[in-house]
TITOR-710304 format. One record per residue (C-alpha): y, z, x; residue in three letters. Coordinates in steps of 0.001 Angstrom, whole numbers, plus 500000, padded with zeros to 6 digits. Layout:
// TITOR-710304
YZXALA...
END
This chain:
// TITOR-710304
732581155939875044MET728715155872874691SER728048152264874530GLU729259149871877164ARG731989147430875886LEU731542143639876085VAL734945141890876437VAL735758138207876113GLN738948136506876429THR739897132862875399ARG742985130724875321GLU743934129533871841ILE746429127377870434GLU750098128974870775PRO750788131552868201ILE754364131732867073GLU754327135198865142ASP751960137646866607LEU752920140282864052LEU751511138337861122ALA747998139168862397TYR748666142977862643ALA747599145519860176ASP750386146093857598PRO749473149767857103ALA749098150583860770ALA750384147849863068PRO749388148170866783LEU751791145931868736ALA753810145633872030TRP756368143082871992LEU759311141736873907ARG761210138429873104ARG758307137242871211GLY755825137787873963ASP753457140765873816GLY750178142091872355LEU748905142801868931VAL745759144143867453ALA744361141664864690ALA743353143754861737GLY742311147566861891SER739146147270863940GLY738758149760866900VAL736370149312869684ALA737192152621871495ALA739682155653871285THR740270158189874123ILE742206161155872637ARG743504164079874807VAL744796167374873035ALA746902170083874312ALA744834172439876764GLY742332170007878014GLU743978169867881488GLY747360170152883232PRO748075166355882825SER747100164400879742ARG747978161224881743ALA745489162214884415ALA742800162846881961ILE743361159750880058ALA743370157781883310ALA740300159040884431LYS738498158373881042SER739881154818881100TRP738365154283884616ARG734963155323883236SER735285152953880155LEU736352150056882388CYS733768150581885032ALA731009150278882392GLU732639147175880646ALA731448143582880842GLU734587141493880993ILE734792137862880798ASP738613136801881337ASP738984133232882766PRO742828133505882054ILE743914136390883968SER747291136860882622LEU749166140063881912PRO747480141621878753GLY744371139610878885THR740830141138879339GLY740042144743878216LEU743300146447877209VAL744285149907875668ALA747361150569873788PHE748669154021874431GLY751121156751873419ALA751339160007875197LEU752957163180874195THR756155164249875783PHE755132167837876310ASP751790168773877600GLU751960171697875198GLU752537169508872145SER750425169971869082ALA750125166138868835ALA747404164242870530ASP747906161780873255SER745992158620872504ILE744385155207874119LEU743315152944871428THR741030149581872304VAL741391147342869278PRO738371145134868455SER740483141848868433ILE743650141538870535ILE745932138625870221LEU748454137903873072GLY751035135658874120ARG752737135229877600HIS755295132498878641ARG754018130004875987GLY750211130645876491ARG748323132438873920SER744945134048873764TRP742227136059871769ILE740362138879873190THR737277140266871514ARG735937143585872325ILE732708145284871009GLY729287146477872103THR727856142930871790ALA728993139412872644GLN731188138435869616ASP731977135022868675SER733836135838865323ALA736335133255864046PRO739934133340864621MET741379136075862282PRO743623134946859634GLU747421135667859477ALA748349138366856663VAL751289137576854412GLU754263140060854936TYR754457142545852018GLY757602142908850033PRO760700144355851586HIS761276148101851277TRP763927150613852145ALA763424154175853411GLY765546157471853303THR766216159790856072VAL768270162882856403GLY768842166050858532PRO765748167428859763GLY764645170488861645ALA767725170339863735GLN770842169957861647THR774108168528863141PRO775512171860863299GLU772410173300864806GLY772522170457867511TYR776191171086868653GLN775158175113868910ALA772091173898870908ALA774380172046873283VAL776561174970873709SER773516177110874591ALA772548174444877240ALA775980174359878783LEU775648178159879263GLU772343177878881126ARG774033175043883136ILE776958177332883977SER774470180054885078ALA772669177741887378GLY769417177602885423GLU769374173740885053VAL771519170980886164SER770683168746883275LYS768710169102880001VAL768095166303877397VAL768494167664874009LEU767212165922870969ALA767584166247867196ARG765484164749864369ASP765920163134861085LEU763276163293858310ALA762553161294855305GLY760034159031853400THR759316155389852871ILE757412154029849940PRO753613154281849755ALA752032150961850703GLY755039149867852810SER754222146993855229ASP755272148673858443LEU755281145166860217ARG758688144678858589ARG760003147619860599LEU758624146299863856VAL759874142727863178ARG763370144112862265ALA763451146158865636LEU762055143203867702SER764470140648866176THR767517142863866329GLY766894144346869671TYR764973141492871680PRO765488142957875162ASP763902146371874486THR760177146920874331TRP759199146989870673THR756110149089870076PHE753808150380867162ALA751015152718868342VAL749096155118865941ASP752148155434863629GLY754848155667866478LEU757245152757865997ILE760409152036867830GLY762315149749870202ALA762877151198873557SER765361149692876339PRO763726152055879025GLU760892150847881039THR759120153872882641LEU756943151760884790VAL755406148272885007THR752353147501887439ALA751211144144888039HIS748902142961891143ARG750332145776893281GLY753893145571892551SER755658148459890698VAL759087148093888754THR760949150693886715ALA764285150844884894ARG766446154096884588VAL768780154577881689LEU771109157572881635ALA774877157476880473GLY775774155971877167THR778744154892875171ILE778883153163871829GLY779941149532871709ARG783627148619870565GLY784335146884867425ALA785854143725869195ASP785756142294872521PRO788973144379873754ASP787297147592872553ALA784004146502874216ASP785968146143877672THR787513149511877212ILE784209151192876373ALA782348149572879165SER785051150513881695ALA785050154053880485SER781384154384880891LEU781566152695884459ALA783954155163885585SER782818158482883896SER782039161150886455THR779963162980883806LYS777873159867882997ASP777493158946886744LEU776478162333887592ASP773839162403884643GLU772477158908885890HIS772146159932889385GLN770032162892888515TYR767853160568886551ALA767434158064889447VAL766908160745892028GLN763991162309889757SER762362158839889536LEU762568158103893274LEU761139161377894052VAL758210160948891996ALA757560157475892768LEU757860157586896595ARG754411159182897488PRO752748156098895436HIS754814153153896916VAL755953151541899989ARG759080149265900572ALA760765150953897525MET764281149387896697ALA766924150584894220ALA770411149393893883SER773101151757894992GLU775346151633892062GLN774159151483888397PRO774828148269886374PHE775864148184882652LEU773065147234880192LEU774499145805877069LYS772642146344873762LEU773703145315870298PRO775021148721869521ASN775786150419872923LEU776202150257876690PHE774017152143879039HIS774316152824882832LEU770951151301884351ALA769238151071887782THR766274149151888528ASP763710150340891203VAL760942148253892597GLU758193148728895244GLY754759147847896311GLU751746150284895426LEU750377151943898537SER747418153853897169ASP745715151657894627GLY746718153960891638GLU746874152399888034SER749726152274885834ALA748568155132884093LEU748311157258887239ASP751978156397887793LEU752764157405884067VAL751353160782884988GLY753410161023888300ALA756588159777886624LEU756737161553883339HIS758839163273882409PRO761887161919884017THR765208163441884337ALA766451160877881800ALA764471162386879050VAL763859165980880261ALA766421167010882775GLY766685168693886195THR764867170553887511PRO762049169519885272THR760121172771884720ASP763622174558883689ALA764644171780881561ALA761235171667879922ILE761574175404879089THR765179174907877911ALA763892172142875622ILE761115174185874085ARG763437177224873448GLU766608175246871986LEU764754172425870031GLU763282173699866535PRO760607171072866708PHE757693169629868634ASP758742166387869816ARG755238164943869638GLY755342161472871372ARG759112160928871102TYR760334160471874809ALA756833160265875886GLY755275157339877552PRO754239154424875390VAL752702150982876482GLY749428149384877518TRP746925149297880466VAL744407146917881422ASP740913147102883160ALA742704146323886829ALA744965149512886261GLY747976147062885608ASP750167147716882611GLY753715148102881060GLU754881151619879884TRP758053152517878270ALA759598155749877358ILE759214156082873463ALA762927156170872491LEU764689154942869460ARG761754155539867589CYS759968157413864482ALA756640158769863728GLN755273157741860403PHE752402159792858890ARG750492158501855607ALA748036160934854008GLU744660159142853785THR743889157860850231GLY747163159290848845SER749825157300846875ASP752370159744848129ALA755552158245849987PRO754723157853853738ILE756644160676855831ALA758659159607858634VAL760403161636861522THR763157159832863719ALA764386161218866926TYR767472160886869274ALA768681162774872234GLY771421162861874751ALA771639164196878362GLY773667167591878603ILE775266168203882200VAL778351170098883301ALA781416168905881290GLY779273167584878245SER781169168185874905ASP778813169300871971PRO780737166982869399GLU780599164089871924THR776929164307872399GLU776298164758868649LEU778109161235868198LEU775873159884870964GLU772767160712869031THR774245159212866066ARG774627155818868012VAL771036155924869188LYS769628156485865616PHE771599153409864373ARG768772150842865308PRO766156152726863458LEU768215153880860523VAL769556150301860045ASP766084148831860154ALA764720151588857634LEU767595150733855377ALA
END
């Protein structure tokens, strides 16, 4: 962050497939229904990394560093659409004590699309008039293998039982426990194929790829645009039926489940309490609605409001994360339980993932239905992959049922890997 960034955005002919321009080995992307942002190639103009121990809130540190970077930048953006101008892609850790870094990455070239309009943003330390980048042909199809990770199915059910004991003792009202799958994919795999499979198969989710974290999240943590704020809470899940009649039975069961409704209410209240100091005229539906995805139903509640304090999307990320939907209630006790009951570091799983621009606007989701990919630099060894899925544990939860819920949540990624 030593040199001032020079940023230029220009409108271009519409691009149908943004992913075709991304780096096959390390795609940087944020997509939904074909719209979104990708980094063209592998060039990076700036990086902000925040490690454990640098402060009480990595999001706050990242937000401060981002403001400093933006204040010095020279930005030429006559288009002024969501995602134009100076933009950073970000992925933050779930736990402040995680050994993984939280990261904001500013690519050298960003291609974007929004409601039929496309643009190119060039970012560097001098005015850049480099030609439009070329699309890169997709590499061959590949398949990966995953199996039990640090938390086995048996271990997960034992952890759920231990969480229920803490709930009975009054230590927590809800705790979200995750388990992992570990495996490999072939060296040299074109990771854009996984991103495209998730984006095509689950178009209503946020499909993301940031620093090796790839997934398709149905849950918006927060969106900020010109003073307006929106968020979506998901908590309470059931698998889809095999036919329309079974679907109807499943959705009715979820909508009337006291256990799932209680779990959902914890998550909604958690978000409202965290958001209230920063917004005015906040509104949320009284009853959750059913969100239908290709493989499951969620209970969902949308929240919206108007920013009252001029804070950025990153500031709101820091205020909202971790929500009860991915941690539990009360938050501190739930985080403690997670650290003691999960035999792994979540890293960026269930953390905030998204983008932020120079005005502080941005879109952030919770990193769910995702996996972390780690390739050894210069190595021909297979690429390591760790996938994660979790379930909310409340009074009345059943260990075997919660295990089955994680299997349903693993399906999008496991299917795409295969």
